[in-house]
Every structure is written in structure tokens, then in C-alpha cells.
C-alpha positions as CSV (number, residue, x, y, z in Angstrom):
1,X,-0.6,136.7,222.6
2,X,-4.0,138.6,222.9
3,X,-6.7,137.7,225.3
4,X,-8.9,136.7,222.4
5,X,-6.3,134.4,221.0
6,X,-5.7,132.8,224.5
7,X,-9.5,132.3,224.9
8,X,-9.8,130.6,221.5
9,X,-6.8,128.4,222.3
10,X,-8.4,127.4,225.7
11,X,-11.5,126.5,223.9
12,X,-9.7,124.6,221.2
13,X,-7.8,122.6,223.6
14,X,-11.0,121.6,225.6
15,X,-12.6,120.5,222.3
16,X,-9.6,118.6,221.3
17,X,-9.6,116.8,224.6
18,X,-13.1,115.5,223.9
19,X,-15.3,117.8,226.1
20,X,-18.9,118.1,224.8
21,X,-20.3,121.4,223.6
22,X,-22.3,121.9,226.8
23,X,-19.1,121.6,228.9
24,X,-17.3,123.9,226.6
25,X,-20.1,126.4,226.5
26,X,-20.1,126.5,230.4
27,X,-16.5,126.9,230.7
28,X,-16.4,129.7,228.2
29,X,-19.4,131.5,229.9
30,X,-21.4,131.5,226.8
31,X,-25.1,132.2,227.0
32,X,-25.9,128.8,225.4
33,X,-24.3,126.0,223.5
34,X,-25.6,127.5,220.2
35,X,-23.1,130.4,220.7
36,X,-20.3,127.9,221.2
37,X,-21.3,125.8,218.1
38,X,-21.4,129.0,216.0
39,X,-17.9,130.0,217.1
40,X,-16.2,126.6,217.4
41,X,-18.4,124.0,215.7
42,X,-15.7,123.4,213.0
43,X,-13.4,122.0,215.7
44,X,-15.9,119.3,216.9
45,X,-15.4,115.8,215.4
46,X,-17.7,114.8,212.8
47,X,-17.1,111.1,213.3
48,X,-20.3,109.3,214.5
49,X,-18.7,105.9,215.1
50,X,-19.4,106.2,218.8
51,X,-23.0,106.9,218.3
52,X,-23.3,104.0,215.7
53,X,-21.7,101.6,218.3
54,X,-24.2,102.8,220.9
55,X,-27.3,102.3,218.9
56,X,-26.0,98.9,217.8
57,X,-25.5,97.9,221.4
58,X,-28.9,99.2,222.3
59,X,-30.6,97.3,219.6
60,X,-28.7,94.1,219.7
61,X,-27.6,93.9,223.3
62,X,-23.9,93.6,222.2
63,X,-21.5,96.1,220.5
64,X,-20.5,95.5,216.8
65,X,-17.0,94.0,216.6
């Protein structure tokens, strides 16, 4: 396995485990999170249900069941 493949696997595992883009960017030593998103953006979840629950709770004082 090449160093590049190992690095990509490392980043992919971090993203799959739920780390946010800033954490992954720091771990990978990228200049900023934009570099990380340009390279690994396709691996981040596109599900915004957690965000929807958070705003529901903020606006109503209780989570949607």
C-alpha cells in the first residue's frame, strides 16, 4: 500500500467515524478545511436530520419525536 493510499484510508476512516471536517483537516495537516472538503467532501454524510432535530428543539423547546 502506498503512503498516499494509507493517508486516504486514514482520512476516510475518520470521516466514517463521524469526525467533522475541521477535526479531519487538522489531523491531515491541511492548510484549511476547504482543502479537506475538496478532497474528501464526497465522504461526508449528506443527511441533515441531526440539524433538523436541533433547530426543532431550539424553536419549540423539545425534540421532534
